[in-house]
N, C-alpha and C positions, 0 to 999 in steps of 0.2 A: 486831540482826536485819537491818539494812540491808546487812551484808556477806555475807549468805547468797546464793549464786548459785542462781538458779532454772533449773537445767539442763533441767528438763522443759519449759520454754518455748522452748528453742532448737530451731530446725528442723533436721532431719536433712539431711545433704549432698544427698540426692536431692530434697529439698523446697526447696532454696535456688534462687532465680531464677538466680543466677550466682555467680561467685567473689567479686565485690564484696559481694553480699548476705550470703554466708557470712561473710566477714571482718567486716563491720559488726556482725552479730549476735553474734559472739564477742568482738570488741573492746569492744562496749558493756557487757559484763559482766566485762571484764578478762582474758579468755582469750587465749592465743596461737592462731595458726591453722596449719593444715597447708599445705604448698607447693601452689601452683596445679596442678601436674602430678598430684599425688595427689588433689586435689579432683576434677579432670577424670576420673581413673580411677574414682573412686567414683561420681561423679555420672552418668557415662555408661556404667555397667555395666548392660547391658540385663537381665541375670538378676536383679540386685538390684531394678531398677526394676519388672520383671515381678512379682516377689514382693510388693513393696509395693503395687502397683496391684491385684493379685489379692486380697490380704488386705483392702484397703479395699472392693473391689467385692462381696465375698461377705457383708459386713455392712451394705451399703447397703440401706436400707429399700425403695428403688425396685427392688431386685433380688430381693426376697422375695415369693413368691406368697402369695395369701390363705391357702393351706393350710400355710404355713410353709416350703415347699420353696424352693430357690434356682432362679431363672430363669437358667440357665447361658448362654443367648444374650445376655442383658443384661450378665452378668458379662464375657463375652468382648468385647462392645462397649465397656464401660467401660475394660477393660484396654487395648484398642487405642487408645482416645482419650487415655489417659495417655501411652502409649509414643510416640505419633506426635509429641509435643512435642519429643522429643530424638533419635528414631531414624527411619530411612527404612523404607519399606514392605518392602523385602527383609529387613532385619534383624528387623523385627517379625514377618513371616511365618515366618521361621526359628525364632524363639523361641516363637511361638505353637504351631507344629507340634511343637516339641520338648518344651515345658513344659506347655501348657494341659491336655491330657487327663490327664496324670499328676497335676497339681495338683488337678484336679476329683476324680479317683479318691481321692486322699489325703484331701480334704475330706469326701467321702461316707463313706469308712471312719471318719473321726473322728466324724462326726455319728452314724453307726450305733453306734459304740462307746459313745456317750454316752446312748443310749436303751435 
């Protein structure tokens, strides 16, 4: 059983601190790594980072109101706080203007379809 690789414990590229961290986590379990240029393309893809941050924010207990509804202002703040680690204000504003409202609408539609 010691030869079984626990892939579910490996951080996604967007969650790695940097390329060295990514490489270390893969090599520790005997995996090869992608080239640094591909890592950077994946790590710093703002749409993927937005999606990951949005998904995390909508399930965060701190962003759920007492009645079970989602506090979208808190979600927006959480997404911004994640994105600011790797992107500038202009890039974040652009993606938030392009993606946030449609992501909210999709989530509301999904929630309504489940009830």
